[in-house]
N, CA, C and O of each residue as an XYZ file, in Angstrom:
420
protein
N       0.837     -1.174      0.000
C       0.000      0.000      0.000
C       0.885      1.240      0.000
O       1.767      1.378      0.847
N       0.651      2.133     -0.940
C       1.424      3.357     -1.033
C       0.881      4.398     -0.068
O      -0.322      4.653     -0.014
N       1.786      4.991      0.689
C       1.407      6.046      1.622
C       1.342      7.372      0.871
O       2.129      7.624     -0.042
N       0.391      8.213      1.273
C       0.228      9.522      0.656
C       1.159     10.533      1.316
O       1.286     10.569      2.540
N       1.798     11.343      0.504
C       2.665     12.414      0.990
C       1.818     13.446      1.727
O       0.766     13.864      1.243
N       2.289     13.849      2.896
C       1.554     14.814      3.715
C       1.799     16.244      3.240
O       2.881     16.580      2.758
N       0.781     17.067      3.385
C       0.903     18.493      3.100
C       1.454     19.193      4.335
O       1.428     18.637      5.433
N       1.949     20.402      4.155
C       2.617     21.144      5.232
C       1.754     21.311      6.488
O       2.286     21.131      7.583
N       0.454     21.643      6.404
C      -0.333     21.778      7.645
C      -0.385     20.475      8.459
O      -0.300     20.509      9.687
N      -0.520     19.350      7.791
C      -0.554     18.055      8.485
C       0.813     17.744      9.094
O       0.898     17.213     10.201
N       1.877     18.075      8.369
C       3.235     17.857      8.882
C       3.444     18.672     10.145
O       3.952     18.165     11.144
N       3.046     19.946     10.094
C       3.221     20.811     11.261
C       2.445     20.303     12.474
O       2.932     20.371     13.602
N       1.251     19.800     12.237
C       0.443     19.274     13.333
C       1.108     18.046     13.947
O       1.234     17.957     15.169
N       1.530     17.107     13.120
C       2.160     15.886     13.626
C       3.519     16.179     14.274
O       3.880     15.550     15.268
N       4.259     17.119     13.719
C       5.544     17.495     14.293
C       5.364     18.110     15.679
O       6.218     17.957     16.552
N       4.254     18.802     15.868
C       3.952     19.388     17.173
C       3.702     18.360     18.256
O       3.752     18.685     19.442
N       3.433     17.123     17.866
C       3.206     16.039     18.815
C       4.514     15.364     19.242
O       4.511     14.492     20.111
N       5.628     15.768     18.630
C       6.934     15.180     18.921
C       7.833     16.205     19.609
O       7.643     17.411     19.454
N       8.798     15.721     20.359
C       9.742     16.603     21.042
C      11.136     16.435     20.444
O      11.663     15.326     20.364
N      11.720     17.551     20.029
C      13.102     17.531     19.574
C      13.334     17.166     18.127
O      14.480     17.141     17.678
N      12.290     16.886     17.389
C      12.430     16.557     15.976
C      12.395     17.846     15.161
O      11.647     18.770     15.479
N      13.215     17.901     14.102
C      13.244     19.079     13.242
C      12.862     18.705     11.818
O      13.101     17.591     11.351
N      12.270     19.665     11.160
C      11.831     19.512      9.773
C      12.875     20.154      8.876
O      13.329     21.264      9.154
N      13.261     19.474      7.805
C      14.232     20.090      6.901
C      13.566     21.225      6.109
O      12.341     21.350      6.111
N      14.367     22.038      5.444
C      13.866     23.227      4.762
C      12.810     22.923      3.696
O      11.900     23.724      3.482
N      12.924     21.788      3.036
C      11.978     21.431      1.981
C      10.770     20.661      2.507
O       9.922     20.235      1.723
N      10.682     20.479      3.817
C       9.609     19.699      4.454
C       9.560     18.272      3.904
O       8.490     17.674      3.782
N      10.741     17.740      3.577
C      10.806     16.398      3.015
C      11.256     15.331      3.984
O      11.147     14.140      3.693
N      11.768     15.748      5.152
C      12.212     14.769      6.148
C      12.210     15.411      7.530
O      12.237     16.632      7.679
N      12.175     14.536      8.538
C      12.322     14.973      9.928
C      13.559     14.279     10.486
O      13.921     13.183     10.058
N      14.201     14.937     11.449
C      15.404     14.345     12.019
C      15.527     14.685     13.499
O      14.946     15.645     14.007
N      16.312     13.850     14.157
C      16.581     14.056     15.582
C      17.872     13.336     15.943
O      18.190     12.283     15.389
N      18.606     13.919     16.875
C      19.780     13.260     17.440
C      19.438     12.805     18.845
O      19.085     13.613     19.705
N      19.545     11.504     19.070
C      19.310     10.913     20.383
C      20.668     10.739     21.052
O      21.624     10.286     20.423
N      20.749     11.101     22.328
C      21.991     10.947     23.081
C      21.723     10.063     24.294
O      20.737     10.243     25.008
N      22.608      9.120     24.506
C      22.474      8.163     25.594
C      23.718      8.210     26.477
O      24.700      8.869     26.137
N      23.674      7.520     27.591
C      24.794      7.527     28.536
C      26.002      6.763     28.002
O      27.141      7.074     28.350
N      25.750      5.764     27.157
C      26.845      4.931     26.671
C      26.412      4.177     25.413
O      25.277      4.304     24.954
N      27.332      3.401     24.873
C      27.070      2.652     23.651
C      25.984      1.595     23.834
O      25.171      1.379     22.935
N      25.967      0.944     24.978
C      24.983     -0.111     25.219
C      23.556      0.455     25.154
O      22.672     -0.159     24.556
N      23.336      1.618     25.767
C      22.016      2.252     25.695
C      21.671      2.640     24.255
O      20.543      2.435     23.806
N      22.638      3.196     23.540
C      22.401      3.591     22.149
C      22.063      2.364     21.303
O      21.144      2.397     20.484
N      22.808      1.291     21.508
C      22.571      0.069     20.740
C      21.224     -0.555     21.095
O      20.533     -1.080     20.221
N      20.848     -0.501     22.372
C      19.533     -1.008     22.784
C      18.418     -0.226     22.105
O      17.437     -0.807     21.643
N      18.572      1.094     22.046
C      17.606      1.947     21.348
C      17.517      1.565     19.871
O      16.425      1.447     19.315
N      18.670      1.374     19.248
C      18.678      1.020     17.825
C      18.040     -0.348     17.589
O      17.342     -0.552     16.596
N      18.282     -1.271     18.498
C      17.695     -2.608     18.358
C      16.173     -2.550     18.441
O      15.477     -3.125     17.604
N      15.663     -1.854     19.453
C      14.213     -1.741     19.596
C      13.609     -0.964     18.424
O      12.536     -1.316     17.933
N      14.285      0.075     17.983
C      13.806      0.859     16.845
C      13.809      0.028     15.564
O      12.911      0.156     14.732
N      14.820     -0.820     15.413
C      14.897     -1.686     14.233
C      13.727     -2.659     14.188
O      13.193     -2.939     13.115
N      13.327     -3.176     15.342
C      12.182     -4.088     15.385
C      10.897     -3.367     14.981
O      10.073     -3.922     14.254
N      10.726     -2.134     15.452
C       9.551     -1.344     15.061
C       9.599     -1.038     13.566
O       8.582     -1.136     12.879
N      10.778     -0.668     13.062
C      10.920     -0.352     11.638
C      10.564     -1.560     10.776
O       9.904     -1.421      9.746
N      10.993     -2.720     11.191
C      10.687     -3.935     10.434
C       9.186     -4.230     10.476
O       8.599     -4.623      9.467
N       8.576     -4.043     11.629
C       7.130     -4.255     11.769
C       6.358     -3.326     10.830
O       5.386     -3.740     10.198
N       6.800     -2.061     10.744
C       6.126     -1.083      9.881
C       6.578     -1.180      8.427
O       5.994     -0.545      7.549
N       7.630     -1.985      8.171
C       8.255     -2.051      6.849
C       8.650     -0.642      6.392
O       8.413     -0.242      5.252
N       9.256      0.085      7.319
C       9.662      1.470      7.070
C      10.957      1.705      7.829
O      10.970      1.701      9.060
N      12.039      1.908      7.102
C      13.360      1.870      7.718
C      14.020      3.237      7.740
O      13.965      3.977      6.757
N      14.649      3.575      8.872
C      15.259      4.897      9.024
C      16.613      4.999      8.332
O      17.268      4.000      8.033
N      17.000      6.229      8.095
C      18.381      6.523      7.747
C      18.993      6.971      9.065
O      18.516      7.927      9.676
N      20.048      6.290      9.510
C      20.620      6.664     10.797
C      22.118      6.457     10.826
O      22.700      5.758      9.996
N      22.717      7.092     11.815
C      24.160      7.076     11.980
C      24.441      7.014     13.473
O      23.853      7.759     14.257
N      25.344      6.119     13.859
C      25.649      5.935     15.284
C      27.147      6.066     15.533
O      27.965      5.466     14.836
N      27.486      6.861     16.539
C      28.834      6.905     17.079
C      28.699      6.868     18.595
O      28.114      7.766     19.201
N      29.240      5.834     19.187
C      29.222      5.591     20.621
C      27.841      5.817     21.228
O      26.979      4.949     21.093
N      27.597      6.933     21.884
C      26.331      7.139     22.602
C      25.344      8.020     21.847
O      24.300      8.380     22.391
N      25.653      8.369     20.612
C      24.805      9.267     19.823
C      24.234      8.522     18.617
O      24.948      7.802     17.919
N      22.925      8.711     18.384
C      22.271      8.138     17.213
C      21.538      9.264     16.493
O      20.612      9.861     17.040
N      21.956      9.547     15.274
C      21.311     10.560     14.446
C      20.328      9.854     13.523
O      20.688      8.904     12.828
N      19.073     10.330     13.521
C      18.009      9.683     12.760
C      17.401     10.671     11.766
O      17.172     11.837     12.088
N      17.149     10.186     10.564
C      16.443     10.968      9.553
C      15.347     10.073      8.974
O      15.604      8.940      8.566
N      14.126     10.600      8.945
C      12.996      9.828      8.437
C      12.329     10.540      7.266
O      12.105     11.750      7.304
N      12.021      9.784      6.245
C      11.166     10.220      5.151
C      10.700      8.981      4.401
O      11.205      7.881      4.628
N       9.743      9.165      3.517
C       9.222      8.045      2.739
C       9.619      8.262      1.286
O       9.011      9.066      0.580
N      10.643      7.540      0.848
C      11.176      7.731     -0.498
C      10.113      7.522     -1.573
O      10.040      8.285     -2.536
N       9.289      6.485     -1.406
C       8.262      6.187     -2.414
C       7.271      7.328     -2.601
O       6.752      7.527     -3.700
N       7.007      8.074     -1.538
C       6.044      9.173     -1.604
C       6.724     10.502     -1.950
O       6.049     11.483     -2.263
N       8.036     10.530     -1.895
C       8.756     11.759     -2.191
C       8.676     12.799     -1.083
O       8.732     14.000     -1.349
N       8.545     12.346      0.154
C       8.459     13.268      1.283
C       8.023     12.546      2.532
O       8.344     11.375      2.734
N       7.292     13.248      3.368
C       6.839     12.699      4.647
C       5.440     12.114      4.554
O       4.564     12.658      3.882
N       5.248     10.995      5.240
C       3.931     10.367      5.337
C       3.636     10.096      6.812
O       4.488     10.314      7.674
N       2.448      9.630      7.087
C       2.083      9.286      8.465
C       3.007      8.217      9.034
O       3.232      8.164     10.243
N       3.539      7.371      8.168
C       4.435      6.305      8.610
C       5.704      6.864      9.259
O       6.225      6.274     10.206
N       6.201      7.989      8.760
C       7.390      8.601      9.358
C       7.118      9.030     10.789
O       7.956      8.848     11.673
N       5.950      9.596     11.010
C       5.602     10.057     12.352
C       5.281      8.882     13.276
O       5.528      8.956     14.480
N       4.740      7.815     12.729
C       4.483      6.614     13.521
C       5.802      6.005     13.993
O       5.922      5.594     15.148
N       6.791      5.946     13.100
C       8.093      5.409     13.488
C       8.795      6.353     14.460
O       9.454      5.892     15.391
N       8.669      7.657     14.263
C       9.274      8.622     15.189
C       8.716      8.425     16.598
O       9.468      8.464     17.572
N       7.416      8.214     16.712
C       6.812      7.996     18.028
C       7.314      6.696     18.646
O       7.565      6.639     19.850
N       7.464      5.656     17.836
C       8.000      4.388     18.339
C       9.439      4.576     18.819
O       9.841      3.980     19.819
N      10.202      5.384     18.125
C      11.587      5.650     18.531
C      11.622      6.444     19.836
O      12.488      6.214     20.680
N      10.703      7.358     20.001
C      10.620      8.112     21.256
C      10.360      7.165     22.431
O      10.977      7.298     23.488
N       9.458      6.224     22.242
C       9.163      5.252     23.294
C      10.377      4.382     23.577
O      10.676      4.085     24.734
N      11.077      3.972     22.527
C      12.276      3.144     22.710
C      13.342      3.914     23.476
O      13.998      3.355     24.355
N      13.521      5.183     23.155
C      14.526      6.002     23.839
C      14.173      6.170     25.308
O      15.052      6.112     26.168
N      12.908      6.375     25.599
C      12.468      6.546     26.985
C      12.678      5.254     27.780
O      13.126      5.297     28.926
N      12.358      4.115     27.180
C      12.543      2.828     27.866
C      14.022      2.561     28.111
O      14.399      2.062     29.172
N      14.848      2.887     27.144
C      16.283      2.631     27.273
C      16.857      3.445     28.423
O      17.684      2.944     29.185
N      16.431      4.684     28.555
C      16.925      5.544     29.630
C      16.471      5.038     31.001
O      17.215      5.131     31.978
N      15.257      4.505     31.072
C      14.729      4.004     32.336
C      15.379      2.671     32.700
O      15.818      2.482     33.834
N      15.441      1.745     31.737
C      15.940      0.400     32.014
C      17.428      0.386     32.309
O      17.874     -0.351     33.188
N      18.210      1.189     31.589
C      19.655      1.129     31.745
C      20.218      2.314     32.503
O      21.429      2.403     32.707
N      19.353      3.221     32.920
C      19.822      4.442     33.550
C      20.294      4.293     34.975
O      20.867      5.238     35.517
N      20.088      3.165     35.605
C      20.497      3.059     37.012
C      21.871      2.543     37.213
O      22.321      2.412     38.351
């Protein structure tokens, strides 16, 4: 099923439901840098996020160095952002929160 590209008002509304995510100048992708206490927390976040991405069949562009994970989301097939990008962003937020709680002690 092809996802429909979102218009700017819908993007702005969905972006307002997220914390720390930024929209690129062309409104074609959203991105965020997640920072963790160490590599194990970052890797745990990536593992949980990968499982969500596979479930949604929607995979992030990301880069990891030690405790930092940079994420960029867009839907290539739609040529921009779709609801799927925001669904995965929310799943990543939950994964980051769990990682901080579970490994933060």
